[in-house]
C-alpha distance (Angstrom), angle and dihedral (degrees) to the residues before:
residue distance angle dihedral
M1 . . .
A2 3.81 . .
N3 3.80 128.4 .
S4 3.82 119.6 -89.6
N5 3.82 89.1 -130.4
Q6 3.82 86.5 76.9
L7 3.79 91.3 67.5
P8 3.83 119.3 105.9
D9 3.80 117.4 -118.9
Y10 3.80 93.2 -109.8
I11 3.82 89.5 63.8
V12 3.81 97.2 40.9
S13 3.81 92.0 50.6
A14 3.83 94.8 48.1
T15 3.80 113.5 117.4
P16 3.83 123.1 -162.2
N17 3.78 116.9 -117.3
P18 3.83 104.6 -103.8
A19 3.80 123.4 -123.7
S20 3.80 89.9 -113.2
N21 3.83 90.1 66.3
R22 3.80 95.0 52.7
A23 3.80 127.8 96.6
P24 3.84 142.3 -175.8
W25 3.80 118.4 -70.2
Y26 3.82 93.0 -109.3
K27 3.81 91.4 60.5
N28 3.82 99.1 51.9
T29 3.82 124.0 -0.9
A30 3.80 101.2 39.3
P31 3.83 100.0 45.7
T32 3.80 93.2 41.6
Y33 3.80 94.0 51.2
A34 3.81 92.1 42.1
G35 3.79 88.9 55.7
I36 3.81 89.4 58.1
F37 3.80 92.3 56.7
L38 3.79 93.2 45.8
W39 3.81 88.1 64.8
F40 3.79 104.8 110.8
V41 3.81 92.7 -134.0
F42 3.81 87.4 68.8
W43 3.79 101.8 48.1
Q44 3.81 101.1 31.5
D45 3.84 96.6 81.2
A46 3.80 100.7 38.0
A47 3.83 90.0 116.8
R48 3.81 95.0 50.4
G49 3.77 118.0 97.5
G50 3.78 107.9 158.1
A51 3.81 95.1 -99.6
P52 3.83 138.2 71.8
G53 3.79 109.0 -66.3
G54 3.80 92.1 15.8
T55 3.80 114.8 -147.5
L56 3.82 88.9 -20.6
A57 3.81 90.9 66.8
Q58 3.81 91.9 104.6
G59 3.77 95.5 39.6
L60 3.78 136.1 -83.4
G61 3.81 93.5 -81.9
W62 3.81 94.3 58.3
A63 3.81 91.2 43.9
L64 3.81 90.4 54.2
L65 3.81 91.8 45.8
S66 3.82 90.2 50.6
L67 3.80 89.3 48.5
A68 3.81 91.2 51.5
F69 3.82 90.3 51.3
A70 3.81 91.3 49.8
A71 3.81 90.0 49.3
V72 3.81 91.4 53.4
V73 3.83 90.8 47.5
C74 3.81 89.7 54.5
H75 3.79 91.7 51.4
A76 3.80 100.0 39.9
L77 3.81 102.8 36.3
F78 3.80 107.4 24.0
Y79 3.82 104.9 31.9
L80 3.78 112.3 23.5
V81 3.82 100.7 68.3
P82 3.84 94.8 43.2
G83 3.80 88.0 47.6
L84 3.81 92.2 51.0
F85 3.81 91.0 47.1
G86 3.80 89.6 52.8
M87 3.81 93.0 46.4
R88 3.82 94.3 48.8
T89 3.80 97.3 43.9
G90 3.79 102.1 29.4
L91 3.81 86.4 -143.0
P92 3.84 128.1 125.2
L93 3.80 127.0 -110.2
Y94 3.80 97.4 -96.5
I95 3.84 88.6 58.4
V96 3.81 99.3 39.5
G97 3.82 89.7 47.6
T98 3.81 90.6 63.8
S99 3.81 90.6 77.9
T100 3.80 88.9 61.5
F101 3.82 101.8 34.7
G102 3.81 103.1 22.3
A103 3.79 134.7 -106.5
T104 3.80 91.0 -78.5
G105 3.79 96.9 31.8
G106 3.82 93.6 48.4
F107 3.77 87.8 61.0
L108 3.81 86.9 69.2
M109 3.80 100.5 26.3
P110 2.95 119.0 73.3
G111 3.83 95.2 -11.4
F112 3.80 104.5 60.9
L113 3.83 93.3 26.9
M114 3.80 90.8 56.5
G115 3.80 89.2 55.6
V116 3.80 94.3 47.1
L117 3.79 94.2 49.3
Q118 3.80 91.4 50.5
F119 3.79 87.3 71.6
G120 3.78 88.4 58.1
W121 3.79 86.6 58.7
V122 3.79 91.1 46.6
G123 3.82 88.5 53.4
V124 3.82 92.1 50.4
N125 3.80 90.5 47.7
V126 3.81 93.4 47.4
F127 3.80 92.0 49.5
F128 3.81 99.9 49.0
S129 3.81 96.8 34.8
S130 3.80 91.3 51.7
F131 3.78 91.0 52.0
A132 3.80 89.1 49.9
I133 3.82 90.6 53.2
G134 3.81 90.3 42.3
S135 3.81 89.6 60.7
L136 3.81 86.7 76.4
F137 3.82 88.2 68.4
Y138 3.80 100.7 26.0
P139 3.84 108.0 39.7
D140 3.81 93.3 -174.5
I141 3.79 97.4 46.7
K142 3.82 119.3 123.8
P143 3.83 132.5 -176.8
S144 3.81 88.4 -123.4
D145 3.82 92.1 60.4
P146 3.83 111.9 116.6
T147 3.82 93.5 -134.5
I148 3.80 125.3 58.7
P149 3.84 114.2 -150.8
V150 3.81 115.6 -123.6
A151 3.81 91.5 -120.0
V152 3.81 90.2 57.1
K153 3.80 90.7 50.0
V154 3.81 88.8 53.8
I155 3.80 89.3 51.6
M156 3.80 88.9 51.4
V157 3.79 91.9 55.6
V158 3.80 93.2 47.6
W159 3.82 93.7 43.1
G160 3.80 92.7 50.9
A161 3.80 93.7 46.7
L162 3.81 92.9 49.0
A163 3.81 92.5 47.4
A164 3.81 91.6 51.2
F165 3.81 93.4 46.5
V166 3.80 94.3 48.9
G167 3.80 90.8 43.1
L168 3.80 89.3 56.2
K169 3.79 99.5 40.1
G170 3.78 115.5 12.9
I171 3.79 109.7 33.1
K172 3.81 93.5 127.1
Y173 3.80 89.9 61.7
V174 3.79 92.8 47.0
A175 3.80 90.1 50.1
K176 3.80 90.2 58.5
V177 3.81 92.6 51.8
A178 3.79 91.8 41.9
T179 3.79 89.5 64.4
Y180 3.80 89.7 74.9
L181 3.80 105.6 24.0
P182 3.86 94.0 76.9
L183 3.80 86.7 67.6
I184 3.82 88.3 71.5
P185 3.83 97.3 66.4
L186 3.81 90.8 40.6
V187 3.80 91.1 54.8
V188 3.82 90.5 45.0
L189 3.81 92.2 51.4
L190 3.79 92.6 49.2
W191 3.80 91.1 46.1
L192 3.80 93.4 50.4
A193 3.80 91.3 45.4
A194 3.82 91.4 50.7
K195 3.81 90.1 51.7
T196 3.81 94.4 50.5
I197 3.80 107.9 28.8
G198 3.80 92.2 87.8
N199 3.80 89.7 69.2
L200 3.82 96.4 54.4
G201 3.79 90.4 97.0
Q202 3.81 89.3 63.9
F203 3.82 94.8 47.2
D204 3.80 110.9 124.2
A205 3.80 117.1 -177.9
G206 3.80 90.6 -161.5
A207 3.80 92.2 55.2
L208 3.81 90.4 48.9
I209 3.80 91.8 51.0
T210 3.80 92.7 47.6
A211 3.80 92.5 48.3
Q212 3.80 92.5 50.0
R213 3.79 98.9 42.0
P214 3.81 112.2 101.2
V215 3.81 115.1 -114.3
G216 3.79 110.4 -86.8
A217 3.81 94.1 10.4
S218 3.80 119.8 134.6
D219 3.79 124.6 -121.4
S220 3.79 106.0 -66.0
Q221 3.79 106.7 152.6
L222 3.80 121.8 131.4
G223 3.80 118.8 -93.7
H224 3.80 122.9 -142.4
I225 3.81 93.5 -82.5
G226 3.80 90.5 43.3
V227 3.82 91.3 54.6
L228 3.80 90.9 49.1
A229 3.82 91.7 48.5
A230 3.81 92.1 47.6
M231 3.80 91.5 50.3
L232 3.80 91.7 48.8
T233 3.80 90.7 49.7
Y234 3.78 92.0 50.1
V235 3.80 100.3 43.3
V236 3.81 100.9 34.5
G237 3.81 92.8 42.5
F238 3.77 89.8 54.9
F239 3.80 92.9 46.2
A240 3.82 102.4 42.3
T241 3.82 98.9 96.7
A242 3.80 91.8 42.0
G243 3.81 88.1 51.5
A244 3.80 92.9 57.2
A245 3.80 88.2 44.7
G246 3.81 85.5 62.3
V247 3.81 84.1 93.7
D248 3.78 89.6 67.5
F249 3.79 92.1 44.8
G250 3.80 89.6 48.6
T251 3.79 91.9 58.6
S252 3.80 87.0 69.7
S253 3.83 94.1 49.8
R254 3.80 120.9 99.5
D255 3.79 99.0 -151.8
K256 3.80 146.3 -15.6
K257 3.81 91.8 -75.9
D258 3.80 91.1 58.4
V259 3.80 90.2 51.4
Q260 3.81 92.4 48.1
M261 3.80 97.3 44.7
G262 3.78 93.6 42.6
G263 3.81 89.5 56.6
L264 3.80 97.5 40.9
V265 3.81 93.1 51.5
G266 3.80 103.5 27.3
I267 3.80 96.0 40.3
A268 3.82 115.4 18.1
L269 3.81 97.5 34.2
A270 3.81 94.2 38.4
I271 3.81 91.5 51.2
F272 3.78 92.0 49.9
I273 3.81 94.6 47.3
T274 3.81 98.8 45.3
A275 3.81 100.4 38.8
G276 3.81 90.1 34.4
L277 3.80 91.9 57.3
S278 3.81 88.3 48.0
L279 3.81 90.1 55.2
V280 3.80 90.9 47.8
I281 3.81 90.5 50.8
V282 3.82 94.4 51.5
A283 3.82 92.0 44.5
G284 3.79 90.1 48.9
V285 3.80 93.3 51.8
A286 3.81 89.7 46.3
G287 3.79 90.3 50.7
G288 3.78 91.9 52.9
S289 3.81 93.3 47.1
K290 3.83 98.7 41.8
G291 3.78 91.0 -112.7
V292 3.80 97.4 -51.8
L293 3.81 105.1 130.7
S294 3.79 131.9 163.1
S295 3.79 89.7 -149.2
L296 3.82 143.5 -1.3
S297 3.81 89.7 -135.9
S298 3.80 112.5 105.1
F299 3.81 88.0 -152.9
E300 3.81 93.0 55.7
L301 3.82 89.8 47.0
I302 3.81 93.4 59.4
P303 3.85 93.2 94.9
T304 3.83 89.5 50.5
I305 3.80 90.8 52.3
L306 3.80 102.2 38.7
G307 3.79 103.7 20.3
K308 3.78 126.1 -106.2
D309 3.80 97.6 -85.4
T310 3.79 94.9 53.8
A311 3.81 94.1 35.2
K312 3.79 95.6 59.9
W313 3.81 91.1 58.8
V314 3.79 93.0 44.0
M315 3.80 90.1 51.3
F316 3.80 90.0 47.4
L317 3.81 90.1 54.3
L318 3.80 90.6 49.3
A319 3.81 88.1 54.4
I320 3.81 91.6 51.0
A321 3.80 89.4 50.4
A322 3.83 88.1 51.7
F323 3.81 93.8 57.1
P324 3.83 96.9 83.2
P325 3.85 92.3 54.7
A326 3.81 88.8 54.6
C327 3.80 90.1 50.7
F328 3.81 92.2 46.7
S329 3.81 90.5 51.6
A330 3.80 90.2 52.4
F331 3.81 89.5 45.9
I332 3.83 92.6 52.4
A333 3.80 90.2 47.3
A334 3.80 90.9 50.0
N335 3.82 92.0 51.2
S336 3.80 90.7 47.9
F337 3.79 92.7 50.9
K338 3.80 92.8 44.9
T339 3.80 87.3 57.6
T340 3.79 99.8 40.6
L341 3.82 98.2 32.8
P342 3.81 102.4 32.3
K343 3.81 94.3 160.3
V344 3.80 94.3 53.7
N345 3.80 118.3 86.4
P346 3.85 105.3 -114.2
F347 3.80 89.8 -137.1
I348 3.80 87.4 63.4
S349 3.82 97.7 43.7
V350 3.80 94.5 42.5
G351 3.80 90.5 41.2
I352 3.80 91.4 55.8
G353 3.80 91.1 45.8
T354 3.80 91.9 49.2
A355 3.80 91.2 49.2
V356 3.79 88.8 54.9
S357 3.83 89.7 48.3
V358 3.80 91.5 52.9
V359 3.81 91.7 47.7
L360 3.82 89.7 51.8
A361 3.80 88.8 51.3
V362 3.82 98.6 43.0
T363 3.81 91.7 49.1
G364 3.81 91.4 47.7
L365 3.80 93.4 -123.0
V366 3.81 90.6 135.0
A367 3.80 93.9 47.5
K368 3.78 92.0 104.8
A369 3.77 99.0 63.8
I370 3.80 93.7 -175.0
S371 3.81 91.0 61.4
V372 3.80 88.7 52.6
F373 3.80 89.8 49.6
V374 3.82 89.2 53.4
I375 3.83 91.2 54.7
I376 3.80 92.1 48.4
G377 3.81 92.0 45.1
A378 3.81 90.2 49.5
S379 3.81 89.9 51.6
F380 3.79 100.1 46.0
G381 3.81 102.0 23.9
P382 3.82 93.0 79.1
I383 3.82 90.7 42.8
C384 3.80 90.3 58.6
G385 3.81 90.8 42.7
A386 3.81 92.9 51.8
M387 3.82 90.9 46.9
L388 3.81 90.1 53.1
A389 3.81 90.9 51.4
D390 3.82 89.8 48.0
Y391 3.82 89.5 50.2
L392 3.81 94.5 50.5
L393 3.80 95.0 43.1
N394 3.80 89.7 55.0
R395 3.82 95.4 40.9
G396 3.77 94.4 -114.3
E397 3.78 96.5 -48.7
W398 3.79 124.7 121.4
T399 3.81 108.6 -123.9
G400 3.77 95.2 -157.0
P401 3.82 126.4 -121.2
R402 3.79 120.2 -26.6
A403 3.77 122.2 -143.2
G404 3.80 121.9 -91.0
F405 3.80 115.4 -37.1
N406 3.80 109.5 -9.1
P407 3.86 102.8 -136.1
A408 3.81 95.1 -150.7
G409 3.80 92.9 56.3
W410 3.78 96.1 46.7
I411 3.80 94.6 45.4
A412 3.81 89.5 48.8
W413 3.80 91.9 50.3
A414 3.81 95.1 46.0
L415 3.81 93.9 50.2
G416 3.80 93.0 43.5
F417 3.79 93.5 48.1
L418 3.80 91.1 49.1
V419 3.80 91.0 55.1
G420 3.80 94.2 41.6
I421 3.80 96.3 51.4
L422 3.83 95.6 49.6
P423 3.87 95.0 94.6
N424 3.80 89.6 61.2
L425 3.80 87.7 53.0
G426 3.79 92.9 54.1
V427 3.82 97.8 -96.3
N428 3.79 115.8 123.5
V429 3.82 112.7 -126.2
P430 3.82 112.4 167.0
A431 3.82 113.0 -130.3
A432 3.81 90.2 -1.7
P433 3.85 97.3 -173.8
V434 3.81 89.8 53.7
A435 3.80 90.9 45.1
A436 3.82 88.7 52.4
F437 3.80 89.0 51.0
V438 3.82 92.8 50.7
V439 3.81 92.7 47.5
G440 3.82 90.6 48.7
F441 3.80 91.2 49.9
V442 3.82 95.6 47.2
A443 3.81 94.1 43.1
Y444 3.80 93.5 50.8
F445 3.79 92.5 46.0
L446 3.80 92.7 50.5
C447 3.81 93.9 43.9
A448 3.80 90.1 50.7
K449 3.79 91.4 50.9
L450 3.81 88.8 50.3
G451 3.80 90.0 55.0
M452 3.81 96.0 -108.3
L453 3.79 94.0 142.6
S454 3.79 124.8 114.4
A455 3.80 118.3 -130.1
V456 3.80 121.3 -79.4
I457 3.81 113.9 -113.1
P458 3.83 112.7 -149.1
L459 3.78 115.5 -128.1
P460 3.81 112.7 -118.7
K461 3.78 113.8 -107.6
K462 3.78 113.4 -107.8
S463 3.75 116.6 -130.7
């Protein structure tokens, strides 16, 4: 066991969140997580799967069953252990993570990495929200279009700058508005579902596949396992960073029940309702059009369902509802950088990150949201896997910080990331974010058994 003098100041000064500051799951964890999944960028592409028919290729029932499985995986494997760690210690992620990655290593992973990846989310938000606003001027515009109008690029710059500024300075005001804005996408989803559900009886997966298959192409639709893998990639990839952030959510939970219920309702149920309604909407439109669809994105189908005049205002409202998530991402990044780069003015660090986000949006590099989800899943999948192994090896107890760079954690992350990122390098890995998680878990477990753990450093007792 190493000496506590080896601990960095940011660990020594950390204070657990007291019981008096905690609240029931329905007042913090569940509504906050549910708001994440109401963001239209999450649910819009639930039916896409990279092949004719997308995730609806084996029917709506199998797509919904696959979605339910993915929702449970998010809760049980990616959120629950971080949430329990946070509840039991009262400490945030960048402290709890030091038992897995070391007192020095945890500074970078997951602390600094969490901040960096937030700008990926800002870029995704800027891109899709700007297109939604741009529909007011270009009724036929779609995020999948190869060319981005100049006016939309201008919106991207302004949107990104405003999100960063508010994230740095005015997050408490955004939080108040954000309490009600998630109702907009929920109402939109229910409205779209009500308009299309009557056609579900005519939905034919075969007709959808035939209509979407390029002329002369061979059979290439997803099988049952392919649909399940695509759904896991989509849902888990989106959720991975929020799963690790379950530590921070857990610090506000009173007991294990709060952690469990917050995840079951705010994560599993919210995923199933939002993405499930999206699947129903796409299937309903397909049923009414005999499979002939312009897109498998429920967002891009809004003009088809409501008409262009109504759709442009609905899409504008969805963009407004997406502004708080952009601000929260910038806020999380700012907090991460303040901790890991204390000598750097956050306006500079966040400004540079936001500039990168805007460039990613303006160039269209974040247009394919699923590819972004794969990167995020590859980055945080092995972190969650290693944390689960750490949890089980220590029978649910947090060991405290480990010295330096804990070899087991870093080897687990490197191997998991390598596996998780392969799809973006042209190598097919089914359910890559989950595969990254499994590799991270197994690697950490084996490394720990081989003695590749740095010494635990006891936290100094606070007077």
